[in-house]
C-alpha positions, 0 to 999 in steps of 0.5 A: 545464403550469403547475407550480401547476395540475399539483400541484392536479390531482394533489392532487385526483385522488389521494384519489379514485383511492385510494378507487376502487381500494379499492372495486373487487372485483378478480378473475381469471377470476371468482374473487376475487384473494387477497392473500398479503401481509397487511401493509397498504400505508403510506398517503400522509397528506394534510392538508385543505390538501392538503400532504404530511406528511413520513414518517420514512424510517428508521422505515419502512425498519426496519419492512420491513428483511429480515434474512438468516439466519446461515449455519450452522456445519459441523463435520467430524472423525474422532470426533463426539459430539452430544447432541440434548437440549441440543446438546452437541458434542464432536469430536476428530481432524482437526477442521474447522469452517466458517461462510461465509468463516470456517474453523477447523482443530484437533485437538479441540473442544467446544461447543453447537449451540444456543448456537453457541459452540465452544471448543478449547484449541488450537493452532488455525488460524483463517482469514477472507477476509483473515487466516490466524492460529494461536491458542490457547484459542480460543472461537468464537461462530457467532452473531456470527462472532467469536473470542476467543484467549489467544494469536495469531500470523499474518497479518492481511493479506499485508503485516501479521504480528501476534503477541500475547496477549488477542486478539479477531476480529470483522467482519474486524477484529482486536484484540490486548491486548499484541503486536507488528507487522512485515512478512513478510520480517522474521518470526522468533522475534525479528524483525529490526525490529518495533513493540510496543504495547498495545491494537492495533486492526487493520482490514485494508486500511484502518489500524491503531492502537496505544498505548505504541508502541515500535520495535525492532531485535532486542532494542534499543529504538530509541525509543517513540512513544506513540499511533500510526496506520498506514495499510494501504491501500497508497495510491500504493504507499507504506506508512506504517510508522513503522519505516521510520525505523529506521537502515539503514547505508550506505557510499560513498567520497565520503560515508563511513559513514552511516545512513538512514531515512524514514517517512510519517505520515498527517495526516488520516483520509482518508489523502490527506495525509501528512508525509514525513520522511527523513534521512541521516547520514554521517561525511563529508557530515554530516546530511541531513534532509528534511521534505515535506507531501504531498497526493494529489488527483484531478489529481495529487500535490503535495509541499512542504517542505524537503530536502537531496538527493543527485545522481541524474543523476551519480555525483559525490555532490553535495548541494543544499539545496532550500527552499522546494520545490514538486513536482507529479506528474501522474496517469499517462496510459495509452493503453488496453490498449496498455501505453503510458503517460506520466508527467509532473512539474514543480517549483519551488524555491529551490536552494542548492549549495556554491560556487554562487549560490543561486537559483530553479530551475523545470522539468518533465519528461515521458516516454513509455514502455511495459511491456516487449515480449516478443521471443523466449524470455526476452527483452523490450525497452522503448523510452522517450523524453522531454523535460526543460526547466530554468530557473535564475534565479541565472545567468539560463540554461536547459537543454533536454533531449530524450532517447531510449533502449532496454533489452534484457533477455535471460534466459540460464537460471534462474541468468544473465541480461543486459541491453543499453542505449543512451541519448541526451540531445540537450542545448542550454543548460547547468545551472550546478549540479553537482547536476543535471549528466547523466553521459555524455549519449550512452551504451551498455552492458551488465550480466550477472548470475549467481545463485551461491547462493539468497542470493548474486548477483553482477553485472558492469556496463560502459558507454562514453561515445559522445562521448569513446569512454572507458569510464565504468563497470566495476562489480562488484556482490555482492548478499547476502540478509540475511533482511529486508534486502538488502546491495548491495556495489559496487566501481567499478573505473574510479573506484576507489570502494566503495559499500555499501547495506543495503536493507529488502525490505518498505519500500524 
């Protein structure tokens, strides 16, 4: 039907139908039907030219908004005094107060059931859907489900510990006038590392902001930052804590004594763009910085920037400079609920290495594997297979590397476990850079670990080169729990080298 004809017919029939409906006397079984809702239905305004007049939807919605009543406050205690005339309330002994998802537990409390304002000198445990806090001099308002505290201490969410003065809690968010923030494993009377700041605003699961921010290691102030905003949504499992810049000591025979640190600074409100800054400084190999801009998209993650990186495919501690470098990480492909998945990545950049030509490198890698498959009691196995290809412009060569492997884990008891592995790289071509040379293309080995004490674990690892028949690794490792850090000390018996690392539990 022609659109103009349809519009004309509807415009002509609408006033007639409304008039006829109003004139009809509607009845059921001969009795008039009583209209319970006395609110008049909003008429559709029509001009003489049959044009619809726009309606203010905000005004219309406000007129018909449904306001749910506030949930009541429930209070139980060993001793309860209530004055009905003015609503005065005084309770003492095992006081439990609850309103919806808000809870408070303390020893004594005064308040008013009419104003719904309650006060306790504390200490009081205050619990919401995200937070578990201990406060003193707490005033709770049941009308807006908010609390004001003189002092506060506890977890705003499972990964954010806060302590301070002049605190307010409202609508799931928190405010601290002066305080500190740290991670769960660092919590102590004086945390191993923490941030202090003024006017701290915390939005659990989203972000937090702070003014006059300072980074501390115990009683030592490392640096100040002014205004800082950190993410709490754990995007891609990366926490944007500024205190990851805190120096963590390392040692190896090749690099000497050193420190390292890193941090991710959000570049937009959405949180999908970050500036990733990292550094390492060693007595033998010098200062090794890295600055990369990272962008998360629906088709994967992109990284672009400058870096000095140490070899990971071999133990020779070779460093390469990459500038510029563009990296791409594809979204993980999962095969339903089978546990099988595929990870892929690609990169392009200009590589520079000592005693090697500087040139463009490009390559990609794809690997398919799965979550470990349970076999028998305390045993599981994981297979993996992949393909890697690299091109090197400086020497006009390339390398292809299809590879496969398997890892078998077996728990012996609550203290002891062991692992067996086999891997095979079917390489063709070669790489002209020592940086990405693959140690032991065909290798098998095992490791065994034992928990000596709640804070000490020892491990022994052994690997053999299947091409030469030589023993490649015979490593002895001691792992020590250092509260918020873990120390890993390894002696490589074949290479006669020591390697020491200090790893932070909450952001490594």
